[in-house]
N, C-alpha and C positions, 0 to 999 in steps of 0.2 A: 451253214447255208451253202448250197451248191454254187460253184463257180459258173459264170456265164460261158466259160470255155470248157465246162465239164465234159470229160470223155469216159467217165465211169471209174476213175481211180483218183486217189488223193495224193497231192504233192507232199513230199517230205516236209515236216513242220519247220525244220531249220532252214530249208530252201525257201519255203513260203515266207517266213519272217524276214529273211535277208532280202528277198526280191521286192517285198512290199515296202520295206524301209519306213520312211516317214510319210508315205502317201496318205494314210488315213487322216493325219492331222492337217497336212498341207492341202489336201483336196477339199476340205471344208470351205476354203476360199473360192473354190470353183463351183460350189453346189448350185447357186442360182443361175450361173451361166450354163451349166449342164442341163438344167431343167428347161431353160429358154431354148437351148439348142434342140432338145427333144420335142418341145412344142412346135417349133418350126418344121422339124423333120416329119412329125405326124401329119401336119397339114399337107405337106408334100406327098406323103404316102397315100392320103385320101385322093388327091388329085390324080395319081397314077394307078388308082384302084387296088392298092395293096391293103387298104383299110377302108371300112365303110364309115358313113357319117355318124352312126350310133356308137361305133367303137371310138371314133374320134372324140365325141362328147364325153364319154366315160374317162378316157385317157387324159384329155385336157383338164377336166374338172379335178381329177386326182392329182395331176401335176401341179395345178394351182394350189391345192391343199398342201402339198409338200413344200411348195415355194413359200407359203405362209409360215410353215414350220421353220424354214430356214431363216426367214426375216425375223421371227420371234426368238430365234436362238434355241429352238427345241429340236432341231435336226442333228443327228449324229450318225457316224459310221459305226456299224457293228464290228466287233473284234474279229469276226470270221469273214469279213468282207474285204476284198482287195483294194477297191477304189470307189470313187464317187459314182462312176457309171454303173458298176455292179450293184451298189446300194440302191440307187433310184429304180433300176429295173426290177430288183428284188422286191422293193416296196410296192411297185405297181402290180407285180405278179401276185403278191400276198393279198393285196386288197381287191384286185379286180379279176384274178384268175388268169386263164390262158391268154387273154387279150394283152396282158402286160408283157408277154414274151414276144409279141409281134412287132414291137417298136424298133427292134434292132435291124430289121430288114434294110439292106442298102447302105449300111454303114459298119464301121469297125470301131473298136476302142481307139485305134490310131487316129482316125479323123475326128472322133469325139474329143479326145484330149487336145488335139490341135485347135479345134474350135473353141473349147473351153478356155484355153490359155490365151488365144487371140482376143476373145471377148473380155477376159479378165484384164489383159494388158491394155486394151483400149480404155477400159474404165479407169485404170490406174494412171494412164497417160493424161486423161482429162483432169484428174485430181492434181497430178504434178504440174500440169499447165497452170491451173488456178493458183497453186502455191507459189509458183515462179512469178506469176503476174502480181500477186499480192506483195511479194518481196520487192519486185521491180518498182511498183508504184511507191512504196515507202522510200526506197533509195532515191527515186526521182524527187520526191517531196523534200527529203533531207538535203539533197543537192541544191535545190533552189533556196531552201531556208538558210543554209550556211554558205551560200555561194561567195560571199564577200570576206569570209574568214580564211586568211592565208595559212598555209601549212608547208613545212619543209618537204621538198621532193628529194629523193635519193637515187643514185645509181651506184652499184657496187657497195651498197650500204653506207655510202659516203654522202655528206651534204652536197647537193647538186644545184637545183634551181627551185624557184618558188612554185609551189603547187597551191591548192586550196581544198577545203572540204567539199566545195561544189564539184571540183574535178574528181576528188576521191570517191565520193558517193556515186556521182554520175558514171564513173568508170565501171563500177560493178553493175550498175543498171544496164549499161550497154553491153557488157560482157554476157549478161543474161539473155540478151537478144540473140547472140551467137548460139547460146545453149538452146534457145527455143527453136532455132533452125534445125538443130540436130534432133530435137524432140519431134519435130514435124516429120522427119525421115522415119523415125521409129513408128509414128502413128500411121504413115502411109503403108509401111510394110505390114503392120498388124491389121490394117483395115482391108483385108482380103480374105474372103470366105473359103476355108478348106473343106467344108462339109460336102460329102459326096465323093471325095477321093478315096474313101474306105481305107483299105490297108495300103494304099499307094498305087493301086492299079485299077481303080474304078470298079464298076459293078455292071452286071448284065441286066439289072433293073433299069427301066427308062427314067432315071432320076431327073427331076427338074431343079437343077442347081441354081438357076437364075431366080427361081421362086424363093428358095431358102436364103439366098444372098440378100434379097429385098426384105424378107421377113425379119432377118437378124440385124438389119441396119448397116450392112457392109456397102461400101461404095463400088466394090468390084469383087471378083473371086480370083483365087489361084486356079487358073484354067487347067493347066496340065496336071494330071493327078500325081505324077511323080514329083513335079515341082512343088506341089502342095505339101507333100511329105518332107521334101528337102527344106521346107521353111522351118521345120522344127529345129531349134538351135540357132538358126539364122535370125529369126525374129527376136529371140531372147538376147542374142549377141548385139544386135543393132540397138535395142533399147538399153542394154548395159552400157554401151559406148556413150549414148546420150546422157544417161545417169552419171557416168564418170565425168563428162564435161561439166555438168552442173556442179558435181562435187568438187571439181578443180576450182571453179569460181568461188564456191563456199570456203574452200581451203584457204585461198589467198585472203579472203575476207576475214577468216578466223585468225590467221597468222598476223595480219595487220592489227586486228583488235588486241590480240595478246601483247604485241609489241608496243602499240600506242598507249596501252594502259599502264605500262611499266613506269615506275617512278623516274627513270632516267629520261623518259620522253614526256609523259604527262600530257599527252595531246587530247585524250578523251577519258571519260569516267562513266561509271554506272552506279546506281544506288547500291548501298551496301548489301541489301537483301538479295541482290542478283549476283553477288560474288560470295566467295567462301573465305574463311579465316584460317589462321595457322594454329596448331595445337601448342606452339611455343612462342610465336612472335605476335604480339597483340596488335601490331600496326598493319598486318597484311590484309589485302583485298585481292584475292586470287581470281584469275579469269577462268575458273574451272569450266564454265559452260562453253566458252570459245575454244578451250583446249580439247574438250571432248568433241566438239564439232570438227576441229582440226583432225583429230584421230579417226573419227567416223568417215570423214570425207576422204582421207588417205586410203582407208580400206576400200571404199567404193570405187576408187580409181583403179584398183586391181581387178575389179569384177569382169571387164571385157576379156582380159587375159585368161582368167580362170575359166570362163565359158568357152573361149576359143580352144583352150587345151582339152577341155572335156569333150568337145565335139569334133575333134580332128581324128584322122585315121579310121574313118568309117565310110563304107560304101553308101550309095543312096538307099533309101528305104529306112524303115524303123529299126532302131536298136534300143535296148533297155537302158543304155547309158543315159538317154535323154531324160529319163525320169529324175536323175540327180540334179538337173537344171533347176527344178523347183526348190531344192534344198538351199541353193545359193541365191537365186534371184528373188524369191518371194520375201525372205527376211530383209534383203537389201533394199527392196522397194519401201518397206516399212521404215527402214533407217533413213532413207532419203526424205520421206514425208516428215519424219521427226526433226531432222536438222534444218530443213527449209522453214518449218514452223517455228523452231527455236531461234533461228537467225532473225526472223521477223519480230518475234517477241522481244529479243534483246535490243534490237535497233530502235524499237519504239521508246526505249528508255535511255538512249545514249545522250550524253552531254559533251559538248566540244569546248575546248579551251580557246577563248577568243584572243588571247595575248601571247601566243607561243613565240612569235617572232620578236618580242621585246628583248629576248635573250641575245646578247651580243655575238654569241657563237654562230648565229644565223646570218651575220653580215655578208658572208661570202656567197650566200644564195643568190645575191644580186649582182655578181660580177658580169654575167652574161648581159644583164639589163644595161649595165654601164657600157660594155663593149658596143651593144646595139645603139645606145644613145650617141656614142662617138661616130659610128658609121652613118647615122642619120644626119650628123653635122658635116659629113663629107669626107671623113677619114676612111681609108681602105680598111677592110675588116682585119687583115693580118696585122696591120700597124696598130689598130685599136686594141686587138687581143694582146699584143706585146706590151703596150702602154699600161693597160690595166693589170697585166701579170706582174709588171715591175712594181706597181704600187702595192699589190698584194704581198710580194716578197719583202718589201720594205716595212710592212706592217702598218701602212697608212691608208688602207682601203676603208671607206665609209659609204654608206648608202642611206637613202631616204626610206628604203624598204617598201617601195611602191612598184606596182607593175601596171603596164598598159598593153594588155593582150586583147586583140579584137578579132582575130581570125576564127573560123569555125572550129569548135571543139576546144577552145582555149579557156583560160581562166575568166576572161571577160565575155565569152560567147559560148556558153555551155551547150547550145543546141538541144535543149531539153525537149522541145516540141518535136524536133526531127527524130530524135531517138525514140520518143513515144510512138511516132508514126511507124517506124521500123518494127517495133514490137507488136503493134496492133496488126500489121500486115502478116507478120509471121504467125502470131497466135491464131489468126482467123482460119488458117489451114487445118486446125484441129477443132473439130466440132461434131 
């Protein structure tokens, strides 16, 4: 099949295979977005008299047919085709003749791929948003359900002060609010139409970029045509940073789950069918799912750095290096979907230990409570601290193992409603 950039000679086969890379496989994810971009572009070409209405009807109908093929899983890229743009244009030309060759007026593969990726990333951000919200809502539910169950809190991995499952679950819920803020940033950057920037220097055709912006559902456009091209790599990097932030939260959640499931802690448990056993030790219930979530989330946290390194030392304008971004970002998005869904699935089946603090080793969790009691009775804090410290050193410290925390965000006042309001406001920016 002739290349859309064909100048009458064939590229070296080794060069062609190397430069195409994994694009044929990865571009399948962009197929429907490329088609929708072409549909909007064709409407605009009719408006500026580069196509007539009869040609538009033919092209739009055939693009709709190709879209149905994509949706049914029947669409594929031929082995001699470079990318999704070439495949769709070739199909139109084969089925409709010369009119299929006319849809490329006023655009380049550079702004086509920019557009496809932005539309794809917008769609993926919407999915990530819903997955984050689903996990957030479950964590909020678990926080309220187990708010009265006390849990040891640690600093430096040493027993520190009383915590609770309400605090623990609620902490990860509110951490996801921060992650949603960064996802909003990724959305806003992706929600800018680059179509019409062509190869980065615009076109002599009187393109109506405002029209295609509205047609494609963007809230605004990348106005400066060079700036639009400079968005390649930047959009991916900003989304990668947001994904890394979510992964960081999931990583801490996974590490805590692995630790709390340990027999030395025994704070939580899961049904045996959600754990794995040992080939030699019959008693084992291994947290393999959470360990893999921990591993995957660690890898995702390296994504922004990888993309930054891949996109440095380049002048403005398009470079083929950008093609490689799909190789790292697209699979990473799938990984994030997977670990968000799996975290939600696992937490649906979590059981908490209601009697953790019955163990005497947790007496010292309450030393600060005792100090505060003495202060409330009129003793200066430093004297109260020394008094309780002396009792601890003598081995005579005992506590009722009760807490009375009332301030915002504490054990007795989780502020679940307020945290939910924060998340709702953040998530509403993405729609």
